[in-house]
C-alpha positions in Angstrom: -8.4 -66.5 -62.6 -11.2 -64.3 -61.6 -9.7 -61.3 -59.7 -13.0 -60.6 -58.1 -12.8 -63.7 -56.1 -11.7 -63.6 -52.4 -11.3 -67.1 -51.1 -11.8 -68.4 -47.7 -10.7 -72.0 -47.0 -12.7 -73.6 -44.2 -11.5 -76.7 -42.5 -13.7 -78.8 -40.3 -12.0 -80.8 -37.6 -12.5 -82.9 -34.4 -9.6 -84.2 -32.2 -7.2 -85.4 -34.8 -4.3 -83.0 -34.6 -1.8 -85.3 -36.3 -4.0 -85.4 -39.4 -4.5 -81.5 -39.2 -0.7 -81.0 -39.1 -0.6 -82.8 -42.5 -3.3 -80.7 -43.9 -1.4 -77.5 -42.9 1.7 -79.0 -44.3 0.0 -79.4 -47.7 -1.4 -75.9 -47.4 2.1 -74.5 -47.2 3.0 -76.2 -50.3 0.1 -74.5 -52.2 0.9 -72.5 -55.3 -1.9 -70.2 -54.6 -3.1 -69.4 -51.2 -6.5 -68.6 -50.1 -7.1 -65.1 -48.6 -8.2 -66.4 -45.3 -8.3 -69.8 -43.5 -11.0 -70.7 -40.9 -10.8 -73.9 -38.7 -14.3 -75.0 -37.8 -13.6 -77.0 -34.6 -16.3 -79.2 -33.2 -15.0 -79.4 -29.7 -11.4 -80.7 -29.9 -9.2 -80.5 -27.0 -5.9 -78.3 -26.4 -3.7 -80.5 -28.8 -5.7 -79.2 -31.8 -5.4 -75.6 -30.4 -1.5 -75.9 -30.2 -1.3 -77.3 -33.8 -3.2 -74.5 -35.2 -1.3 -71.8 -33.1 2.1 -73.3 -34.6 0.6 -73.2 -38.0 -0.2 -69.6 -37.6 3.4 -68.7 -37.1 4.2 -70.5 -40.5 1.8 -68.8 -42.9 1.0 -65.2 -43.7 -2.5 -65.8 -44.5 -4.9 -64.8 -41.6 -6.0 -67.9 -39.7 -9.1 -68.0 -37.5 -9.9 -70.8 -35.1 -13.6 -71.1 -34.1 -14.3 -73.7 -31.4 -17.5 -75.0 -29.9 -17.9 -77.1 -26.8 -17.9 -81.0 -27.5 -21.5 -81.9 -27.1 -21.5 -84.6 -29.7 -21.4 -84.3 -33.5 -22.4 -80.8 -34.2 -20.6 -80.1 -37.5 -23.4 -78.0 -39.1 -23.4 -75.5 -36.3 -19.8 -74.9 -36.4 -19.7 -74.8 -40.2 -22.6 -72.2 -40.1 -20.5 -70.1 -37.8 -17.4 -70.4 -39.8 -18.9 -69.7 -43.3 -21.1 -66.9 -41.9 -17.9 -65.1 -40.5 -15.8 -65.6 -43.6 -14.6 -62.5 -45.2 -14.2 -64.1 -48.7 -17.0 -64.2 -51.2 -16.0 -67.7 -52.3 -15.7 -70.7 -50.1 -13.6 -73.8 -50.4 -14.5 -76.4 -47.8 -12.4 -79.5 -46.9 -12.1 -81.7 -43.9 -9.3 -82.0 -41.4 -7.9 -85.1 -42.9 -7.4 -84.1 -46.4 -4.0 -83.6 -48.0 -4.1 -81.1 -50.9 -2.5 -81.1 -54.2 -0.3 -77.8 -54.7 -2.7 -76.5 -57.3 -5.8 -77.2 -55.2 -6.8 -73.7 -54.5 -5.8 -72.5 -58.0 -8.0 -75.1 -59.5 -11.0 -74.4 -57.6 -10.7 -70.6 -58.5 -10.2 -71.3 -62.2 -13.3 -73.3 -62.2 -15.5 -71.0 -60.1 -18.5 -69.7 -61.8 -21.7 -68.0 -60.8 -24.6 -70.1 -60.8 -22.6 -73.3 -59.9 -21.2 -75.0 -56.9 -18.2 -77.4 -57.3 -18.0 -81.1 -56.3 -14.6 -82.0 -56.3 -13.3 -85.8 -55.8 -10.8 -87.3 -53.4 -8.6 -90.5 -53.3 -8.9 -92.7 -50.3 -5.6 -93.8 -48.7 -5.2 -97.2 -47.1 -4.6 -97.6 -43.2 -1.0 -98.7 -43.9 -0.2 -95.7 -46.1 -2.0 -93.4 -43.6 0.1 -94.6 -40.7 3.3 -94.2 -42.7 2.4 -90.8 -43.6 1.5 -89.6 -40.1 4.7 -91.3 -38.7 7.2 -89.8 -41.4 5.1 -86.7 -42.1 6.0 -87.1 -45.8 3.0 -86.0 -47.9 4.6 -86.5 -51.3 1.8 -88.8 -52.7 0.9 -89.7 -56.3 -1.5 -92.2 -58.1 1.4 -94.5 -58.3 2.0 -94.6 -54.5 1.2 -98.0 -53.0 -2.0 -97.7 -50.9 -3.5 -94.9 -52.9 -7.1 -95.7 -54.0 -9.3 -94.2 -56.7 -6.5 -93.9 -59.2 -8.4 -91.6 -61.5 -9.2 -89.2 -58.4 -5.4 -89.4 -57.6 -4.3 -88.3 -60.9 -3.5 -84.7 -61.9 -4.2 -84.4 -65.6 -6.0 -81.0 -66.1 -5.9 -81.2 -69.8 -8.3 -84.1 -69.7 -10.5 -82.7 -66.8 -13.2 -81.5 -69.2 -14.2 -84.9 -70.3 -15.4 -85.5 -66.8 -17.0 -82.2 -66.1 -20.7 -82.4 -65.7 -22.9 -79.3 -65.1 -25.9 -80.9 -63.4 -29.0 -80.3 -61.1 -27.8 -83.1 -58.8 -27.2 -83.3 -55.2 -26.9 -86.8 -54.0 -23.2 -87.4 -54.6 -21.7 -84.3 -52.9 -18.8 -84.8 -50.4 -18.0 -81.7 -48.2 -14.3 -82.8 -47.9 -13.7 -81.1 -51.5 -16.5 -78.6 -52.2 -16.7 -74.9 -53.2 -19.4 -72.4 -53.6 -20.3 -68.7 -53.5 -21.0 -67.3 -50.0 -24.1 -65.5 -51.2 -25.6 -68.9 -52.4 -24.9 -70.4 -49.0 -26.6 -67.5 -47.3 -29.5 -67.6 -49.6 -30.4 -71.2 -48.5 -29.6 -70.4 -44.8 -26.7 -72.5 -44.8 -26.4 -76.0 -43.3 -29.5 -77.4 -41.7 -28.8 -77.7 -37.9 -31.8 -80.1 -37.6 -29.6 -82.8 -39.0 -28.1 -84.3 -35.8 -25.2 -86.6 -35.6 -23.2 -87.9 -38.8 -24.4 -88.0 -42.0 -26.0 -86.3 -45.2 -25.7 -82.7 -44.1 -23.7 -82.0 -47.2 -26.2 -83.4 -49.6 -29.2 -81.8 -47.9 -27.4 -78.5 -48.4 -26.8 -79.5 -52.0 -30.4 -80.3 -52.5 -31.5 -76.8 -51.3 -28.7 -75.2 -53.5 -30.1 -77.2 -56.5 -33.6 -76.0 -55.7 -32.3 -72.5 -55.8 -31.2 -73.1 -59.3 -27.6 -73.6 -58.6 -26.2 -76.4 -60.9 -23.4 -78.9 -59.6 -19.9 -78.8 -61.7 -18.0 -82.1 -61.2 -14.4 -81.8 -61.0 -11.8 -84.5 -61.7 -8.2 -84.6 -62.5 -7.9 -81.2 -61.1 -8.3 -80.0 -57.4 -6.7 -83.4 -56.4 -6.8 -84.4 -52.7 -6.1 -87.4 -50.6 -8.2 -88.5 -47.7 -6.4 -90.1 -44.8 -8.0 -93.3 -43.5 -9.9 -93.5 -40.3 -12.5 -95.7 -38.9 -16.1 -95.0 -39.6 -17.9 -92.5 -37.2 -20.9 -93.6 -35.5 -24.0 -93.4 -37.8 -26.9 -93.9 -35.4 -28.8 -91.0 -36.8 -28.1 -91.5 -40.6 -31.5 -92.8 -41.6 -33.3 -89.8 -40.0 -31.0 -87.3 -41.6 -31.4 -89.0 -44.9 -35.1 -88.6 -44.6 -34.7 -84.9 -44.1 -32.5 -84.9 -47.3 -35.3 -86.6 -49.3 -37.8 -84.2 -47.8 -35.9 -81.2 -49.1 -35.8 -82.9 -52.6 -39.5 -83.7 -52.7 -40.8 -80.4 -51.3 -38.3 -78.4 -53.2 -37.1 -76.5 -50.2 -34.6 -73.7 -50.6 -34.2 -72.3 -47.1 -33.9 -74.4 -43.9 -35.5 -73.1 -40.9 -32.8 -73.8 -38.5 -29.5 -72.6 -40.2 -27.3 -69.6 -40.1 -30.5 -67.8 -38.9 -33.3 -69.6 -36.8 -36.5 -68.7 -38.5 -39.5 -68.6 -36.2 
């Protein structure tokens, strides 16, 4: 472990407090805790606020709840607010429907290295298993559990993790639900691009600009394991437009977006 790392765990969420409660339960089971937790809330109602307030009473780690008005999918804006306000110098980012393995944070810290960001993996859970977990609140899951997909991604075998590790200049396969990076790298590219409106490709567009900055992607499997609760697919009405903005960042080798943490004139 690098003792100079101070970790902020950032959790994005929107109006699914039952899932967020399970995320919190998995955080309480962690072997190593982050130094700080920030909930990036894209306009949830008071049920989410109540869930967060209850969690605050259960954990000694500082927890901040950043909320913005519900004006449609505006994840980039609230994530920029959350990460720019983070006190940690290393950011681990997950979604509010991700159940963490007990060594999730410890594994990210162990793999953290300057000049890299980490692309973790996740195992998708079936609708039936998700419903069972929500009703029972039993988050004991393994690769052998019925309804667990992506068996490799669900397996915790750190001794073999190195066989899958790739250090590449690559951006098109990133998923923000299991993602970590140095805060100063995020600031250098001006964070998420707020010009990407609606669902889709905000993570790979950010990764493209990190790549253009010279930051390599480190792929991580068999460590930092997490499980993704099933939900219906979000509206993707603007996906094609957002993907074109990703391709533009790749082709033009853009490093800083104009509309990010700081709006550039």
